C-alpha positions, 0 to 999 in steps of 0.5 A, a space after each residue: 500499499 502507498 500513500 502519496 503526498 501530491 502538492 498541487 501547483 500547474 502540472 497534471 500529468 506529472 502528478 498522476 501519469 508515472 503512477 499509472 504508467 508504472 503501475 504504482 499500488 497507490 491506495 491514498 492521495 493527498 492533494 495540497 492546494 496552494 491558496 496564494 497567488 493572483 486569483 486566476 492562477 490559484 483559480 488554475 491550480 483549484 481545476 487541477 486539483 479537482 481533476 486530480 481528485 477524480 481521476 486518481 479515484 477513478 482510474 487508481 482507486 484511490 482515497 483521494 482528499 484535498 487540503 489547502 496549504 495557506 502560503 506557499 512560500 512560508 518554508 516553516 510552515 510547509 516543513 511542520 505540515 509536511 512533517 505531520 503529514 508523513 509521520 500520521 500516514 507512517 503511523 496509519 498502520 500501527 500493529 500492521 506487520 511490517 511487510 505489509 505497512 504502508 509507504 509514503 510517497 511525497 512529489 517534489 515536481 510541482 508547487 513553487 520550490 519553498 514547497 518541493 524543498 521543504 517537504 524534501 528536508 522533513 522526509 529525510 529528516 524523519 528518515 533520520 528520526 525513524 530508522 527502522 521506518 526509512 525504507 518506507 518513505 520516498 521522495 520522486 521527481 518525474 520530469 516533463 516530455 515537452 515544456 508548453 511554455 516555449 509551444 504557447 510562445 511560437 503560437 503567439 509568435 504566428 498570431 503576431 505575425 498574422 495580426 501585423 500582416 492584417 494591418 499593414 494590408 489593410 485587409 480588416 473586414 469592416 465588420 471587425 473593429 480595427 482597434 480591437 485588432 490594433 490592440 491585440 497586436 500591441 499588448 501581443 508583441 510586448 508580451 513576446 518581447 518581455 517573454 524573449 528577454 526575461 523568459 517565463 518569469 518577471 521580477 523577484 517577489 518580496 516575502 516578508 521583509 526580504 526578497 530571499 527565502 533561505 532554505 536550510 539543509 537537514 541534519 543527518 543525525 538523529 537527536 538523544 533526549 538530552 539534547 532535545 532538552 537542549 533544543 526545547 530551552 533554546 526555542 523556549 527562551 530564544 537566545 542565552 548570552 553564554 553557555 553557562 547561562 543556558 545550563 543554569 536555566 536547565 539545571 532549573 527546569 530539571 531540580 538539577 544542582 548547578 555543578 561543574 558536572 552538569 555544565 560540562 554535560 551541556 556544554 558536550 551537547 551544545 558542541 555536539 549540536 553546534 556547527 561542527 556537529 549537527 548543525 542545531 545551534 549557532 554560537 556566536 563569540 561575544 568576548 569570553 562567552 558565546 551567545 547561543 541560540 537555534 540555527 535555521 533547521 533548529 528552529 524547524 526541528 523545535 517547531 516539527 516537535 513542539 506538540 511531543 510530549 517531553 519528560 524533564 526529568 
């Protein structure tokens, strides 16, 4: 059995055709629709999702559900959503024999890149955390047989040339509005000029306070219980001016005596989680101390695990 998690963008064939052609055993599909962008783009993607929902059911006999992804440019939210979805699907078969447990396949073909990278990073993170289930988690990509943008551009060129000939030869029928043809010729010519100069996209969109979305790299090492406590404490407090300050807070939370031994234990674990280790913590030298904070991937780890019960004893 397989669950396929499919973020839906503007593609249809790459979402379903390879599964039919390669005879995948798909019994459940989760379609994720974006809700950010122009009204036309959102509606177009929604129509694609409706068609996919129908065809996954009719052609593959798969249980299909549609869910919304509020902001396709919010990498952190997409990571958290992917983390929850993949884990939930893996847990659907608790009590089932290992040989009969479902696999989870994540399609990375469509949707804006922040979603694709977030879902891939989440999948890889779960592979690390759930070693016994790593063979049940897959990310995949399908290449298109052809791109329609260039064909659309060529058809637009042919239309432009036809309109130009009609205007130059004064071959416009009286029943046709000459001004409309002139307007169409101008807008078509301008659009092709932009396409030739810039390709299929224009400009760089501002998202939040920046034009750049950082895509952090997942750690490929598991997190141990005391390391989890360090990360959750950093997540709760944001930052510490020194590792000693962090150690004092941890001792208070655990109702333990703050000793040199306990401080050394915290320093050891912070080092393991730092830039030279698992990469979940950043340390900035300030005099004789180190300001300690979570890295981007550390923030994502805490966010994804925030609802888990933690034993601080």
